[in-house]
N, C-alpha and C positions, 0 to 999 in steps of 0.2 A: 119522770121529770129527774134531773141532775140538780145535785145542791154542790155550789161552789161557794166556798166562805172567802170573803174579800174584806180587806180593811180600806175605809175611806176617812175622809176628813170634811166636815161641814165648815165652808168658809164664812167670812162676815157677810157675804150677800146672800147667804143662806142657801148655798148651792153645794151639793153633795160631790166631792172630788174623790174619783176612784180608779185606779190604774186596773183595767179589765186584760186578762190574759187573751194573747194572740189565738185566732181560730174560733171565737165564738159564733154562734150564728145569730143571724138577725131575728128578732122575734121580741114576743113581750117577757118579761121578768116580773117576779115578786120580790120586793126588797123589804128584809126584817130589819130594823134598826136598834142595836142596844145601845143606850146613850149612856155614858158615864154619868151618875148621879154624886161622884164625890166632888163638891167643890167647897170652897172656903166658906169662912163666915159671911164674907160679902157677896157670896153668889158667883164668885169667880172660880174658874180652874185654877187648882195650886199651882204654882211655877212649875215644879218638877213634873208635872202631868202634861204641861203645854208643848206642842211641837215646835221645834225650832224653826225661826225665821232664816231665810237666805243669809241674810246680814249676819246672823248669829253662827250659821254654819261657815261661811266665809273667814270670820273672824276667829273662830276655833282652829281652822286649818291654815292659818296663816302663822308662819314661825317669824319671831322676831327675837334674835340674839339679845342676852342682856348685856348692858353696857358696863355694869359695875356689878360688885358683890351686894351693894346696898340694895340694887334694884331686884337681885335674885330673893334676897330676905324679905322684901317687900311684897313680892309676887307669893312666898311660901306663906307669910302671914296672913294672904287673902285667899284662904281656901273655904271660907265659908263654913268652918266648924269640922272639915272633912276628918282632921285629927281626931278630934274629940269623938266624933260619931264612930270611928274605927276603935276606940276604947285607949288612944296612945294620948298618955299625958306628958311623957318624958322621950322626946324624939331619940336623943342619943341613947338610951337605955334600950328602946326600941331596935336601933339600928345594931347596936352591940349584940342583942339576944337574936336578931335575924343573921348576923356574921356568924355567931356560934353555931347556930342551927344548921347554916350552911357548910361551916369547916365539919361538923359532926356526920354529916351526910356525906361529904367527901371522903372521909376516913373509912365510911363502910365499903368502898370499891375496893 
């Protein structure tokens, strides 16, 4: 017996969705499932672990140029705490440090 590890998704209808590789022979298979037990306090899967919907993917891949500096600032403010999660409390100081490191690397050449 050959073992092939595949990843799938159980949809809302309770059906397992999985993409099978080409060339598999017809026949019976044994399916062993590892189900994530990491859920939120309300029993739902945390947002970070949920698969993206087609609508979310399309929105993420659609480019909309900013119309003003205010729109850019609003988009930067709406980072869901990303800057803080990275330990960045002062963006200007962080950028200056990044530029200093890049300049030091260029001088080594």
